[in-house]
C-alpha positions in Angstrom: 24.6 0.1 24.4 22.5 3.1 25.3 24.7 5.3 23.1 24.4 2.8 20.1 20.6 2.7 20.6 20.4 6.5 20.6 22.6 6.8 17.5 20.4 4.2 15.7 17.3 6.3 16.6 18.9 9.5 15.3 19.9 7.8 12.0 16.3 6.5 11.6 14.9 10.0 12.3 17.3 11.6 9.8 16.3 8.9 7.2 12.6 9.5 7.8 13.0 13.3 7.4 14.9 12.9 4.1 12.3 10.5 2.9 9.5 12.8 3.8 11.2 15.7 2.0 11.8 13.6 -1.1 8.2 12.4 -1.1 6.9 15.9 -1.0 9.0 16.9 -4.0 7.8 13.8 -5.9 4.1 14.7 -5.2 4.6 18.3 -6.5 6.4 17.1 -9.6 3.6 14.6 -10.4 0.9 17.2 -9.9 2.7 19.7 -12.3 3.1 17.1 -15.1 -0.2 15.3 -15.1 -1.4 14.8 -18.6 -5.1 15.7 -19.5 -6.2 12.0 -19.3 -4.9 11.7 -15.8 -6.5 15.0 -14.7 -9.8 13.7 -16.2 -9.4 10.4 -14.3 -8.8 12.3 -11.0 -12.0 14.4 -11.6 -14.0 11.2 -12.1 -12.6 9.6 -9.0 -13.4 12.6 -6.9 -16.9 12.7 -8.3 -17.3 9.1 -7.1 -16.8 9.9 -3.4 -20.6 9.5 -2.7 -20.2 5.9 -3.8 -17.6 5.2 -1.1 -18.2 2.1 1.0 -17.2 1.4 4.6 -14.9 -1.5 5.6 -15.1 -3.1 9.0 -13.2 -6.4 9.1 -9.9 -8.1 9.6 -7.2 -8.1 6.9 -4.1 -10.3 6.8 -0.7 -8.8 6.1 2.8 -10.3 5.7 6.1 -8.5 6.1 9.8 -9.3 6.3 11.3 -9.4 9.8 13.0 -6.0 9.5 9.6 -4.3 9.1 7.4 -6.7 11.1 7.4 -4.7 14.3 4.7 -2.6 15.9 6.2 0.7 14.8 6.5 -0.2 11.1 4.0 -2.9 10.3 1.1 -0.5 9.4 3.0 2.6 8.3 3.1 1.9 4.5 6.7 3.3 4.5 8.0 0.4 2.4 5.4 0.9 -0.3 6.1 4.6 -0.3 9.8 4.0 -0.8 9.5 1.3 -3.5 6.1 2.0 -5.1 3.4 -0.6 -5.5 0.6 -1.6 -7.9 -1.8 0.9 -6.3 0.6 3.7 -5.1 3.4 5.6 -6.8 6.6 6.3 -4.7 5.9 9.0 -2.1 2.5 7.8 -1.0 2.3 5.6 2.0 0.1 2.5 1.4 -0.5 -0.6 3.5 -1.4 -3.7 1.5 -3.4 -6.4 3.1 -5.7 -9.3 2.0 -9.1 -10.4 3.3 -8.0 -14.0 3.6 -4.8 -15.8 4.6 -4.4 -17.7 1.3 -4.5 -14.5 -0.8 -2.1 -12.9 1.6 0.3 -15.8 1.1 0.2 -15.5 -2.7 0.8 -11.7 -2.4 3.7 -12.1 0.1 5.6 -14.4 -2.2 4.8 -12.9 -5.6 8.4 -11.8 -6.2 9.8 -15.1 -5.0 7.5 -17.0 -7.4 8.0 -14.7 -10.4 11.8 -14.8 -10.1 11.9 -18.6 -9.8 14.0 -18.7 -6.7 14.8 -22.0 -5.1 13.3 -22.9 -1.7 16.8 -22.7 -0.1 16.6 -18.9 -0.6 13.4 -18.5 1.5 13.7 -15.9 4.2 11.5 -15.5 7.3 8.4 -13.4 7.2 5.8 -12.4 9.8 2.1 -12.7 9.1 -0.4 -10.9 11.3 -4.0 -9.7 11.2 -5.2 -6.2 11.6 -8.6 -4.8 12.6 -9.6 -2.2 10.1 -12.5 0.3 10.3 -12.7 2.8 7.4 -15.6 4.9 6.2 -14.6 5.9 2.7 -13.2 3.1 0.5 -13.0 3.1 -3.3 -14.6 -0.2 -4.3 -13.0 -1.5 -7.4 -14.6 -4.9 -6.9 -17.7 -3.1 -8.2 -18.0 -3.4 -12.0 -20.0 -0.2 -12.2 -17.1 1.7 -10.5 -14.6 0.2 -12.9 -16.7 1.2 -15.9 -17.0 4.7 -14.5 -13.3 5.2 -14.6 -12.9 3.4 -17.9 -11.1 0.2 -17.0 -11.9 -3.5 -17.0 -10.7 -5.9 -14.3 -8.1 -7.3 -16.7 -6.9 -3.8 -17.5 -6.1 -3.3 -13.9 -4.7 -6.6 -12.9 -2.7 -7.5 -16.0 -0.9 -4.1 -16.2 2.9 -4.5 -15.6 3.0 -1.6 -13.2 6.6 -2.4 -12.1 8.0 -2.3 -15.6 6.2 0.9 -16.2 7.6 2.4 -13.0 11.1 1.2 -13.9 10.8 3.1 -17.2 10.2 6.3 -15.3 6.4 6.5 -15.8 3.4 6.1 -13.5 1.2 3.1 -14.2 -2.6 3.5 -14.6 -3.2 1.6 -11.3 -0.7 3.9 -9.5 -2.5 6.9 -11.0 -5.8 5.5 -9.7 -4.3 5.0 -6.3 -2.9 8.5 -6.3 -6.3 9.9 -7.4 -8.0 8.1 -4.6 -5.5 9.3 -2.0 -5.7 13.0 -3.2 -9.6 12.8 -3.3 -9.7 11.7 0.3 -10.5 8.0 0.0 -9.0 6.1 2.9 -8.4 3.0 0.9 -9.1 0.8 -2.1 -10.8 -2.6 -2.2 -9.8 -4.6 -5.3 -9.3 -8.1 -6.6 -5.9 -9.6 -6.1 -3.7 -9.8 -9.2 -2.0 -12.9 -7.7 -5.2 -14.7 -6.9 -8.2 -13.5 -8.9 -10.8 -14.8 -6.6 -9.1 -13.1 -3.6 -9.6 -9.5 -2.4 -7.0 -7.0 -1.2 -7.5 -3.8 0.8 -5.0 -1.0 0.3 -5.1 1.5 3.1 -3.7 5.1 2.9 -2.7 5.8 6.5 -2.2 9.5 5.8 -5.7 9.8 4.5 -7.6 8.1 7.4 -10.3 10.0 9.1 -10.2 10.7 12.8 -13.0 8.2 13.5 -11.3 5.4 11.5 -8.9 2.8 13.0 -6.2 0.4 12.0 -4.9 -1.9 14.8 -2.6 -5.0 14.7 -4.0 -8.1 16.3 -1.5 -9.4 18.9 0.8 -6.5 18.4 2.8 -7.2 21.6 3.9 -10.5 20.1 5.5 -9.0 17.1 9.4 -8.9 16.9 11.1 -5.8 18.4 12.1 -2.8 16.2 15.6 -3.4 14.6 17.0 -0.6 16.8 16.3 -2.9 19.8 17.7 -6.0 18.3 20.6 -7.6 20.4 
């Protein structure tokens, strides 16, 4: 059993190293090929750093059982591998909501959109996390949205997944990348799944030394898959 556990850890380490190398290549390729309008967007985002807000509250996050462990729950590795509305592939991002109902809508968005039957439901783990950030890009502020040239509908109605599947970067992903590269620790934005709900997207690799991100009741989460029986 010890040998198997060690081999699993080695495979995970190799996988993480390969993923990191691929993500660095993706970032360099994106930086080289940015069109003028994206470069202009990034310059505007960077100029808005003085308007950054702090965030000190609890967010709610849901994850499948494979990633609902203390090591993986807040890494953002899944979003970096697959991409998300507010991050292109290669950028770690943790998606959470400021209330349980919005988190539920977000967690089952794919299930609802695809029209799966209830018999195909799989277990998920929902947990809270205490978040303390000093520099958050506040897209719930209409003035900030106008500054970057987008309406709320522009941001929430964009089919980012279809755009990503076509090989392009969506505008929301570009905004997320611009925030990450400008040093913002996260983005506060309305939920596309529940318009009166709010989501916080955290960039773990951009967090300041004084910021914190801690799971509530972490010891009660399932074990890492490497430790499954």
